[in-house]
Each structure stands twice: as structure tokens, then as C-alpha cells.
N, C-alpha and C positions, 0 to 999 in steps of 0.2 A: 760642884756648884752649890752655892748657898743662896737662898732666896728669902728676902725679908719684906713682908707686906706692911702697909700702913694706910690710914685714911678711912677706915670704917667708922661707923657711928650710928646714931639715931637721927632719922630725918623724917619729916612729914611727907605724906603722899604728894607727888608733884615736885618734890624737891630734888636736889642734886648732891652728888658726892663724887670725889675723885680718889680712886685707890692708886697707890704706888707700890711697885715691887722693885727693890734694888737687888741686882744679881752680882755675885762675886765668885771668884775661883776661875775655873776653866771655861770661861764664857765662849771662847772660840769654838768649843765643841758642841754648841747649841745651835739648832737650825730653826726652831720655832718656840716662841713663848706665848703664854696666854693665861686666861683666867677660867676657873671652874667655880661652881658654887654648890653648897650642900645645905638644904633646909632640913629641919628636924624630921626624922623618919623617912627621909628621901635619899635616893642615891646621889652621889656627886655627879654634877652635870656640867658639860662644857658650855662656856658662855661666849668667849671670843678668843681669837688668836692672831698672831702676826708672825710671818716667816722672817728669816734673816734678810731676805731681799724685799721685804716690805709689803707682802701680800697679806691682806687682812680678811677675816671671815667672822661671821657672827651667827649665833643661834637665832632662829626666827623670833623667839620671844623677846629679844632685846634689840633687833634691827631697828634703826631709826632713833633709838634712845641712848644706846651706849656707843662709845667710841674708844677703840684701843689705839694707843700710840706709844712711841718709844723715843728716848733720848740716848743715843748710843754713847755720847760723851760721858754720861752719868751712869751707864749700864742699868738704866731704869725703864720699866714699862709702866704705862698708866692705863687706867680704865675710867673714863669719864662717864658717869651715869646720870642721865637727865630724866625728868618725868618719872621718877621712881614710883613704883607701885608696891602695895603690901606684899604681893607675891614675889617681889625681888628680895625679900628678907631671907638671909642665909649667911653662912660663913663662906667668904670668898677666898679662894686659894690661888696663888700664883703657881704656874706650871712652866717647866722648861723641858723640851724634848731633845735628847741628844741626837747628833748627826749620825752616829753609828747605829744602824738598825739592831734592835734586840736589847739595847741597854735600857735600864729602867729610867723613867722620868724623874725629874727633881721636883720637889714640892716645898712651898713655904708653909708657915705655921698656921696661916689663915687669919682673916680679919672679919669681925662681925659687922654685918650691915642689917639694920632694923628699920623698916619703913612702917611708921605707925603715927596716927594722930593722937 
């Protein structure tokens, strides 16, 4: 499975961005896709995810501001980010978890999001 993110950039506090992640390859083997982020000097942290049957979940820090969604026809997941804050600045990574337990996750290359005035 290959994952390619896009949509990052520089935005002012209170602004919005939409990240996209296009998946290709053995997509049928994936049961959950989501987003993680990593700020400088910090560990990579989970942001949001959606299972193959549409169940979504969010980190407390982004609930009410971020929305994860998917377009199965395009094999794409999105992360709509509203009311962005400087602490949301990070490299955002797309993640896919295989259905078979024990297999390693798939990761995209990351896209930079910077929230600054």
C-alpha cells in the first residue's frame, strides 16, 4: 500500500486547511486509515482515524475542529482542519493499518502544516 499526502501549507490562526491522502496498492487489506502528526522535538501523535465501516475517532485536542472523511471511489481520505491553532503546526502523516494483526502500518511521506500569523 502506498500513501501520498497533499494539502499542507501556511495558514493564519483561525484558518482552515484540508489534507488529502491517496491510497494505492492492496487497499482491500486495510481496515483503518487515519492521520498522525509530529511537531519538532515531539513524538508522533495520533490525530484522527476512520475504520473501513465508517467509524471515526478523534484526539481530544482536535475534536470539534477537525473532520476526517473518505471518498472510496477515489481511494482518498481527507482531514478538514478548521479553527487552526499554532499548536496544530506539525508534519501530518497519513496512516493505514492492515487488517491482518501484527503486520506493520503503512505511512505516507508527510505534509507540513504551519499555523502562524
